[in-house]
Structure formats: C-alpha cells, structure tokens
C-alpha positions in Angstrom: -15.5 -0.2 8.2 -14.0 -1.3 11.6 -10.6 0.1 12.1 -8.1 -0.7 14.9 -5.4 2.2 15.8 -1.8 1.3 16.7 0.5 4.3 17.7 2.6 5.1 20.7 1.8 8.4 20.8 -1.3 9.1 22.4 -2.4 12.3 21.1 -2.1 11.1 17.8 -4.0 7.9 18.8 -7.0 10.4 20.5 -6.9 12.8 17.0 -7.1 10.0 14.6 -10.3 8.7 16.4 -11.9 11.7 16.9 -11.2 12.7 13.2 -12.2 8.9 11.9 -15.1 8.6 14.0 -16.8 11.6 12.8 -17.1 9.4 9.3 -20.4 7.3 9.5 -19.2 4.1 7.6 -16.0 4.1 10.4 -15.8 3.0 13.6 -13.0 2.7 15.4 -12.9 -0.8 17.4 -9.8 0.1 19.7 -6.8 1.8 20.2 -2.8 0.5 21.0 0.2 1.9 21.8 2.7 -0.5 20.8 3.0 -3.4 18.8 2.6 -6.2 21.3 -1.0 -4.5 21.8 -1.6 -4.2 18.4 -1.3 -8.1 17.9 -3.6 -9.0 21.0 -6.2 -6.3 19.7 -6.0 -7.5 16.3 -7.0 -11.0 17.1 -9.5 -10.3 19.8 -11.4 -7.6 17.7 -11.0 -8.8 14.5 -11.0 -5.3 12.8 -11.5 -4.6 8.9 -8.3 -2.5 8.7 -5.6 -2.0 11.2 -4.0 1.9 10.9 -0.7 1.1 12.7 3.0 3.0 13.3 6.1 1.6 12.9 8.6 2.4 15.8 7.3 1.9 18.9 8.1 0.6 22.3 8.2 -3.4 23.4 7.6 -4.4 19.7 7.4 -2.2 16.5 4.5 -2.0 14.0 6.4 -4.5 11.6 7.2 -6.9 13.9 3.6 -6.9 14.8 2.6 -7.0 11.6 4.7 -10.1 10.3 2.9 -11.8 13.5 -0.2 -10.9 12.6 -0.1 -11.6 8.6 1.4 -15.1 9.7 -1.6 -16.2 11.6 -4.2 -14.0 9.7 -2.8 -13.2 5.9 -6.0 -12.3 5.1 -5.6 -9.0 7.3 -5.2 -5.4 5.9 -2.5 -3.5 7.4 -1.9 0.3 6.7 1.2 1.9 8.3 1.2 5.0 8.9 4.2 6.6 10.1 6.7 9.8 10.2 9.6 7.9 8.5 10.4 7.8 4.8 12.9 4.4 5.7 14.0 2.3 2.8 14.3 -0.7 5.1 10.9 -0.3 6.2 9.3 0.6 3.1 11.0 -2.7 2.0 10.0 -5.0 4.9 6.5 -3.6 4.5 6.3 -4.8 1.2 8.1 -8.0 2.0 5.4 -9.0 4.8 2.3 -7.9 2.7 1.3 -5.1 4.2 -1.6 -3.5 2.1 -0.2 0.0 2.6 2.3 2.8 3.9 1.7 6.7 4.4 3.0 9.3 6.1 1.9 11.2 8.9 2.5 14.5 7.0 0.3 13.6 4.5 -3.0 13.8 7.1 -5.5 14.5 4.3 -4.7 11.1 2.5 -5.6 8.9 5.6 -9.1 8.8 4.8 -9.0 7.9 1.3 -6.4 5.5 1.7 -8.2 3.5 4.3 -10.9 3.5 2.1 -9.1 2.4 -0.3 -7.1 -0.5 1.7 -10.8 -1.6 2.6 -11.8 -2.0 -0.7 -8.7 -4.3 -1.5 -6.4 -2.2 -2.7 -3.0 -1.3 -2.0 -2.3 2.1 -1.4 1.5 3.7 -0.9 2.5 7.3 -0.6 3.9 9.3 -4.0 7.3 9.5 -1.9 7.3 5.6 -1.6 6.3 5.0 -5.2 9.0 7.5 -5.9 11.7 5.5 -4.0 10.8 2.0 -5.4 13.2 2.0 -8.5 16.1 2.8 -6.0 14.4 0.0 -3.5 14.2 -3.0 -5.3 16.8 -5.3 -7.3 16.9 -7.1 -10.0 15.8 -10.5 -8.9 18.0 -13.6 -10.7 14.7 -15.3 -11.5 12.7 -12.2 -13.0 10.8 -13.0 -16.2 10.3 -11.1 -19.4 7.1 -9.6 -20.2 6.3 -11.9 -22.8 6.2 -14.4 -19.9 2.9 -12.7 -18.9 1.4 -12.2 -21.8 2.3 -8.4 -22.5 2.3 -6.9 -25.8 4.9 -4.4 -26.6 2.9 -1.5 -26.2 1.2 -2.9 -23.1 4.7 -2.8 -21.9 5.8 0.4 -22.7 2.2 1.5 -20.7 3.6 -0.1 -17.7 7.1 1.4 -18.2 5.3 4.6 -17.8 2.8 3.9 -14.9 6.4 3.1 -13.2 7.7 6.3 -13.8 4.3 7.9 -11.8 3.1 9.3 -15.3 -1.2 10.0 -15.8 -2.9 8.7 -18.4 -2.9 12.0 -20.0 0.9 12.2 -19.9 1.3 8.8 -21.4 -1.1 9.4 -24.4 0.9 12.5 -25.4 4.1 10.5 -25.1 2.7 7.3 -26.7 0.6 8.9 -29.6 -2.3 7.4 -28.2 -5.7 8.5 -27.4 -6.4 8.5 -23.2 -9.3 5.8 -24.3 -6.1 3.6 -25.8 -4.4 3.8 -22.9 -7.0 3.2 -20.3 -8.0 0.3 -22.4 -4.5 -0.9 -22.3 -4.4 -0.6 -18.7 -7.5 -2.9 -18.2 -5.9 -5.6 -20.3 -2.7 -5.5 -18.0 -4.4 -5.3 -15.1 -6.6 -8.6 -16.0 -3.5 -10.1 -17.6 -1.3 -9.8 -14.1 -4.0 -10.3 -11.8 -4.3 -6.8 -10.3 -6.2 -4.2 -9.3 -4.8 -0.5 -9.7 -1.7 1.8 -11.1 -0.2 1.5 -7.6 -0.1 -2.2 -7.9 1.1 -2.5 -11.9 4.3 -0.1 -10.6 5.0 -2.4 -7.6 4.7 -5.5 -9.5 7.4 -4.0 -12.6 10.1 -3.3 -9.8 9.5 -6.5 -7.6 9.4 -8.7 -11.0 10.4 -7.3 -14.3 12.6 -4.4 -13.9 
C-alpha cells in the first residue's frame, strides 16, 4: 500500500512515517506540510491512500481533498485531525472522503488505513455518535420500503445506527446472532454497501 502523508506538524509527519514504514505492506511515498503540497504530491505520486490533516496553512485539508476528488474521484482520503468539529465532519462526508479519525486514537490509524485501502469507509466512534446531530432530514428522503428493506431489517438498521453490536441487537430483538448477521448481509446487498459504518451513514443521510 502506497501512502502519502500530509500534516503541517513536521514532527507528526516524521513520527507517522517511522511507525507506518515499519509495516511490511506499507510504503510512504511522500510527505507534505500543507494542502497545496498535498494536491501536487497526490497527482504526482498517485498514492493508494492519502492520510491528511485538516487545519493547515495555505490550503486546508478539506479544500485539498475537494480539489483532488474533483479530478480523481477514486481517490481514497483519510483525514487525521485533533478537531471533532461538526462542520469539518459534514464537509468530509460531503466531498467523499473515505474516513475521519482523531489523532489521539493513535492505535486506530493503521487499521483505518488498511480498511480504507480495502475500500471501506472509516469514521471513528466519536464521529459516528455525532452523526444524528449533524445530518438533518432532507425533503427528498425516502422510506425504507423504497429500498426493499423489511420491517425486521429496518429495526436492525436503527440499532446499528445507535451503535449497538450484533449481540446487543440480538438480545433486544429476541433474535439469534446468526439471524442478525444474515439480515445485515441482506441489508448490505440491498443498499450496495460494504460495512456497518456505511449502514449508519446511509441511515442518517437518507432515511432518518
């Protein structure tokens, strides 16, 4: 996996480079210290994943990400920031970033990179819990029936959006964990999604 690092804190860049380079399947192809450098380096180096800060001089990570995705919509951008800012999260979702993580969750960075590389969307637990308050009901929202979702699947989606585990959902709905897993597989197929996080994001953006 080729990774490009962009952060205005050179110490953070150096530390991440050392830590991630120790992984046999990760190559750090370059580092940058602001959004403008991030845009230029992305198009020059074509990394598999761009790990980028948000607040930076000259150009923010969100502005850089928007520019990159407008030209290369397949770009996989994972934001790594210290700021749990509502506007930042909404913007990241809107432009099509693959993830948003907090720097203090250092142990989650490597798994998040690998998940984004594999095509998943990754948002830290702090972000997921904020989604209900960030994304309002749109006038064009459709009912679950429009997506072919059954009543039982609807209940499971609600519980996933509330952050419950399969075991917790099974206990609340008086189902076996196997039945919950089967229903989640059906939901993912019907909605053309990859994982539980995408189900929660889909729910708050399109249904709730």
